[in-house]
N, CA, C and O of each residue as an XYZ file, in Angstrom:
396
protein
N     -25.462    142.482      2.156
C     -26.772    142.064      0.981
C     -26.497    141.807     -0.008
O     -25.979    142.511     -0.875
N     -26.797    140.774     -0.030
C     -27.081    140.427     -1.571
C     -28.417    140.403     -2.045
O     -29.319    140.254     -1.220
N     -28.715    140.541     -3.398
C     -29.078    140.971     -4.588
C     -29.050    140.262     -5.886
O     -28.262    140.252     -6.832
N     -30.725    139.377     -5.489
C     -30.967    138.732     -6.616
C     -31.632    139.337     -7.813
O     -32.399    140.281     -7.623
N     -31.343    138.731     -9.477
C     -31.387    139.126     -9.851
C     -32.863    138.124    -10.865
O     -32.935    136.909    -10.685
N     -33.573    138.614    -11.542
C     -34.433    137.926    -11.937
C     -34.657    138.264    -13.005
O     -35.873    138.139    -13.153
N     -34.158    138.682    -14.002
C     -35.282    139.229    -15.670
C     -36.150    138.262    -16.684
O     -35.927    137.121    -17.090
N     -36.696    138.727    -16.807
C     -37.788    137.807    -18.303
C     -37.816    139.128    -19.317
O     -38.890    139.294    -19.895
N     -36.935    139.924    -19.551
C     -38.440    141.265    -20.959
C     -37.822    141.992    -20.244
O     -36.659    142.232    -19.920
N     -39.198    142.429    -19.976
C     -39.436    144.432    -19.189
C     -39.582    143.712    -17.649
O     -39.310    144.521    -16.762
N     -39.964    142.321    -17.134
C     -40.582    142.444    -15.208
C     -38.207    142.145    -14.881
O     -37.313    141.818    -15.661
N     -38.216    142.457    -13.568
C     -37.249    142.329    -13.058
C     -37.477    141.812    -11.815
O     -37.556    142.845    -11.150
N     -37.624    140.979    -11.119
C     -37.479    140.323     -9.937
C     -36.030    140.164     -9.464
O     -35.095    139.433     -9.789
N     -36.345    141.811     -7.954
C     -35.203    142.118     -7.513
C     -35.869    141.409     -5.715
O     -36.721    141.875     -4.958
N     -34.533    139.465     -5.543
C     -34.669    139.545     -4.015
C     -34.026    140.290     -3.292
O     -33.355    141.034     -4.008
N     -33.923    140.421     -2.598
C     -32.841    141.674     -1.370
C     -32.556    140.452     -0.252
O     -33.749    140.188     -0.105
N     -31.940    139.586      0.571
C     -30.948    139.206      1.199
C     -29.754    139.547      2.238
O     -28.524    139.501      2.220
N     -30.916    139.967      3.285
C     -29.816    140.302      4.515
C     -30.528    141.421      4.870
O     -31.754    141.517      4.815
N     -29.711    142.320      5.257
C     -29.696    144.208      6.097
C     -29.976    144.936      4.870
O     -29.061    144.922      4.046
N     -31.066    145.587      4.553
C     -30.567    147.202      3.019
C     -30.301    148.339      4.142
O     -31.017    147.849      5.014
N     -29.991    149.031      4.491
C     -29.208    149.991      5.420
C     -27.876    150.811      4.757
O     -27.699    150.266      3.668
N     -27.027    151.706      4.905
C     -26.837    152.728      5.328
C     -24.658    152.615      4.069
O     -24.018    153.476      3.466
N     -24.431    151.149      4.314
C     -24.205    150.087      3.696
C     -23.750    149.307      2.961
O     -22.642    148.881      2.635
N     -25.024    149.131      2.671
C     -26.190    148.595      1.368
C     -25.876    148.977     -0.059
O     -25.152    148.587     -0.976
N     -27.229    150.421      0.317
C     -27.668    150.585     -0.341
C     -27.476    150.745     -1.262
O     -28.210    150.557     -2.232
N     -25.918    151.332     -1.203
C     -24.863    151.875     -2.445
C     -25.884    150.778     -3.413
O     -26.801    151.077     -4.178
N     -25.463    149.740     -3.137
C     -25.551    148.991     -4.279
C     -26.674    148.300     -4.961
O     -26.758    147.578     -5.954
N     -27.508    148.770     -4.086
C     -29.023    148.149     -4.340
C     -29.275    149.340     -5.723
O     -29.647    149.250     -6.893
N     -28.742    150.663     -4.618
C     -29.428    152.131     -5.865
C     -28.042    152.639     -6.782
O     -27.678    153.749     -7.171
N     -27.385    151.059     -6.942
C     -26.372    151.563     -8.945
C     -27.687    150.264     -9.964
O     -28.108    150.344    -11.118
N     -27.905    149.425     -9.093
C     -29.241    148.250     -9.991
C     -30.831    149.625    -10.480
O     -31.611    149.818    -11.413
N     -30.594    150.058     -9.492
C     -32.124    151.511     -9.308
C     -31.714    151.931    -10.407
O     -32.317    151.751    -11.465
N     -30.396    152.678    -10.260
C     -29.923    154.006    -11.669
C     -29.777    153.203    -12.825
O     -30.326    153.634    -13.839
N     -29.004    151.858    -12.922
C     -28.498    151.289    -13.887
C     -28.996    150.324    -14.872
O     -28.511    150.374    -16.002
N     -30.064    149.291    -14.552
C     -30.112    148.302    -14.532
C     -32.242    148.401    -14.726
O     -32.966    147.406    -14.682
N     -32.781    149.988    -14.941
C     -34.013    149.734    -14.456
C     -34.748    150.188    -16.460
O     -35.694    150.092    -17.242
N     -33.155    150.751    -16.208
C     -33.478    150.619    -18.845
C     -34.540    149.987    -19.080
O     -34.214    148.824    -18.841
N     -36.235    149.981    -19.578
C     -37.450    148.456    -20.625
C     -38.222    147.677    -19.290
O     -39.229    146.969    -19.285
N     -37.451    148.048    -18.327
C     -37.832    147.232    -17.586
C     -39.686    147.844    -17.350
O     -39.705    149.049    -17.601
N     -40.666    147.484    -17.081
C     -42.224    148.147    -16.301
C     -43.090    147.170    -15.373
O     -44.288    147.036    -15.119
N     -42.179    146.699    -15.085
C     -42.820    145.655    -14.017
C     -41.647    144.977    -12.790
O     -41.292    143.805    -12.667
N     -41.342    145.870    -12.197
C     -40.205    145.757    -10.593
C     -40.919    145.648     -9.845
O     -41.880    146.238     -9.352
N     -40.295    144.663     -9.748
C     -41.156    143.586     -7.794
C     -39.690    143.287     -6.878
O     -38.633    142.895     -7.373
N     -39.838    143.466     -5.995
C     -38.788    143.442     -4.798
C     -39.549    142.366     -3.908
O     -40.681    142.288     -3.430
N     -38.128    141.377     -3.903
C     -38.786    139.782     -3.421
C     -37.804    140.627     -1.706
O     -36.609    140.879     -1.553
N     -38.897    140.806     -0.826
C     -38.370    141.037      0.750
C     -38.693    140.056      1.764
O     -38.995    140.262      2.939
N     -38.574    138.831      1.068
C     -38.444    137.190      1.983
C     -37.375    137.366      2.379
O     -37.441    137.036      3.563
N     -36.164    137.751      2.119
C     -35.205    137.440      3.353
C     -34.088    138.372      3.516
O     -32.903    138.038      3.531
N     -34.709    140.009      3.683
C     -34.371    141.454      4.241
C     -34.894    140.969      5.227
O     -35.904    140.266      5.267
N     -33.858    141.523      6.561
C     -34.262    141.039      7.399
C     -34.369    142.631      8.282
O     -34.742    142.574      9.453
N     -33.984    144.200      7.590
C     -33.963    145.356      8.087
C     -34.247    145.937      7.159
O     -34.410    145.349      6.089
N     -34.446    147.755      7.326
C     -34.181    148.533      6.303
C     -33.853    149.787      7.080
O     -34.462    149.996      8.129
N     -33.066    150.519      6.710
C     -32.898    152.002      7.207
C     -33.088    152.898      6.485
O     -33.696    152.817      5.418
N     -32.499    154.088      7.049
C     -33.630    155.434      6.027
C     -33.021    155.210      4.689
O     -33.670    155.048      3.656
N     -31.405    155.214      4.810
C     -31.358    154.844      3.962
C     -31.108    153.942      2.449
O     -30.610    154.177      1.347
N     -31.813    152.723      3.178
C     -32.721    151.648      1.511
C     -33.908    152.534      1.779
O     -33.838    153.163      0.723
N     -34.886    153.028      2.362
C     -35.605    153.386      2.470
C     -35.790    154.650      1.106
O     -36.460    154.408      0.102
N     -35.110    155.886      1.316
C     -33.940    156.173      0.298
C     -34.003    156.372     -1.951
O     -34.488    156.877     -2.963
N     -32.784    155.208     -1.123
C     -32.988    153.827     -2.857
C     -35.008    152.839     -3.196
O     -35.443    152.267     -4.195
N     -35.556    153.066     -2.011
C     -36.499    152.827     -2.536
C     -37.853    153.206     -2.883
O     -38.914    152.759     -3.319
N     -37.182    154.439     -2.398
C     -38.108    156.069     -2.686
C     -38.094    155.927     -4.305
O     -39.108    155.744     -4.978
N     -36.656    156.051     -4.861
C     -35.961    155.966     -6.370
C     -36.562    155.504     -6.915
O     -37.203    156.226     -7.679
N     -36.770    154.394     -6.961
C     -36.783    153.352     -7.943
C     -38.355    153.251     -7.401
O     -38.676    152.155     -7.861
N     -39.776    153.866     -6.535
C     -41.406    154.162     -6.753
C     -40.751    155.543     -8.039
O     -40.722    155.444     -9.265
N     -40.435    156.378     -7.426
C     -40.508    157.097     -8.615
C     -40.220    157.072    -10.235
O     -40.807    157.397    -11.266
N     -39.432    156.708     -9.988
C     -39.018    156.301    -11.831
C     -39.402    155.012    -12.076
O     -39.165    154.675    -13.236
N     -39.954    154.101    -11.338
C     -40.751    153.199    -12.165
C     -43.074    153.283    -11.917
O     -43.931    152.454    -12.225
N     -43.182    154.644    -11.274
C     -44.064    154.533    -11.794
C     -43.780    155.968    -12.989
O     -44.645    156.771    -13.337
N     -42.879    155.958    -13.262
C     -43.302    157.333    -14.525
C     -43.397    155.925    -15.954
O     -44.004    155.997    -17.022
N     -42.474    154.663    -15.355
C     -42.406    154.049    -16.704
C     -42.250    151.855    -16.559
O     -41.557    150.916    -16.952
N     -43.806    152.263    -15.478
C     -44.675    150.686    -15.029
C     -45.146    150.755    -13.445
O     -45.798    151.483    -12.697
N     -44.340    149.440    -13.423
C     -44.789    149.266    -12.166
C     -44.154    148.595    -10.981
O     -43.328    147.748    -11.321
N     -44.374    148.799     -9.127
C     -43.829    149.033     -8.639
C     -44.010    148.402     -7.147
O     -44.267    149.136     -6.192
N     -43.888    147.275     -7.038
C     -43.997    146.603     -6.103
C     -43.562    145.716     -5.528
O     -42.702    145.077     -6.134
N     -44.053    145.104     -3.652
C     -43.006    144.634     -3.089
C     -43.325    143.166     -2.089
O     -44.265    142.997     -1.313
N     -42.339    142.338     -2.378
C     -43.962    141.456     -1.764
C     -43.146    140.867     -0.287
O     -42.225    141.523      0.199
N     -43.661    139.446      0.388
C     -42.950    139.385      1.192
C     -42.081    139.703      2.500
O     -41.188    139.168      3.156
N     -42.900    140.959      2.510
C     -42.879    141.774      3.479
C     -41.741    141.155      5.089
O     -40.924    140.415      4.540
N     -41.520    141.156      6.100
C     -41.069    141.022      7.254
C     -41.998    141.577      7.824
O     -42.591    142.425      7.157
N     -42.567    141.275      9.522
C     -43.239    141.876     10.374
C     -42.390    143.967     10.501
O     -42.610    145.172     10.388
N     -41.181    142.654     10.876
C     -40.219    144.527     11.648
C     -40.230    145.686      9.867
O     -40.552    146.825      9.533
N     -39.641    144.401      9.216
C     -39.543    146.113      7.693
C     -40.775    146.795      7.574
O     -40.750    148.004      7.344
N     -42.066    146.076      7.723
C     -43.159    145.813      7.787
C     -43.376    147.364      8.383
O     -43.704    148.389      7.784
N     -43.118    147.175      9.562
C     -43.301    148.177     10.872
C     -42.434    149.154     10.115
O     -43.284    149.964      9.747
N     -41.359    149.559      9.683
C     -40.322    150.671      9.536
C     -41.034    151.510      8.004
O     -40.760    152.642      7.608
N     -41.890    150.618      7.449
C     -42.556    151.217      6.317
C     -44.016    151.626      6.960
O     -44.872    151.926      6.128
N     -44.340    151.666      8.137
C     -45.548    152.115      8.760
C     -44.998    153.439      9.179
O     -45.416    154.496      8.705
N     -43.995    153.359     10.131
C     -43.768    154.423     10.617
C     -42.407    155.340      9.778
O     -41.278    155.827      9.843
N     -43.017    155.206      9.385
C     -42.189    155.961      8.383
C     -42.912    157.116      7.450
O     -42.527    158.239      7.123
N     -44.433    156.189      7.078
C     -45.369    156.623      5.497
C     -44.968    156.162      4.463
O     -45.166    156.799      3.429
N     -43.956    154.323      4.411
C     -43.772    154.556      2.971
C     -44.735    153.770      2.550
O     -45.074    153.542      1.389
N     -45.331    153.202      3.921
C     -46.457    152.012      3.586
C     -47.681    152.853      2.672
O     -48.746    152.242      2.759
N     -47.749    153.704      2.091
C     -48.941    154.388      1.597
C     -48.657    154.397      0.752
O     -49.507    153.746      0.144
N     -47.481    154.915     -0.337
C     -47.426    154.792     -1.291
C     -46.820    154.144     -2.096
O     -46.796    154.383     -3.303
N     -45.883    152.656     -1.169
C     -45.295    151.928     -2.043
C     -47.052    150.496     -1.802
O     -48.012    150.538     -1.033
N     -46.655    149.500     -2.877
C     -47.495    148.405     -3.440
C     -46.951    146.757     -2.106
O     -46.082    146.077     -1.560
N     -47.736    146.927     -2.239
C     -47.058    145.536     -0.944
C     -47.629    144.362     -0.618
O     -48.314    144.015      0.344
N     -47.076    143.581     -1.967
C     -47.774    141.792     -1.383
C     -48.386    140.907     -1.261
O     -49.060    140.165     -1.975
N     -47.970    141.055      0.322
C     -48.054    138.672      0.726
C     -47.775    137.645     -0.025
O     -47.900    136.503      0.418
């Protein structure tokens, strides 16, 4: 997986490319743990994300919990396969998803 970062002040956009699974989730977890200080608006761009596994969902949950305290978080360009996983796991109920 590749993580493309765009930051403008307190706004951070993370575009994920490839698969968010047990192998790649630790890389995203490092970003969530270390690079959200001062961020009030976090966007995950999923336009090039083809798959998400439970390890990836865990990182999204941690990011959501952190951003709930310091600002907002949203997912954009979520494809139907990833959206199906979010629906089946109930994550769609508490994550903000924009088209």
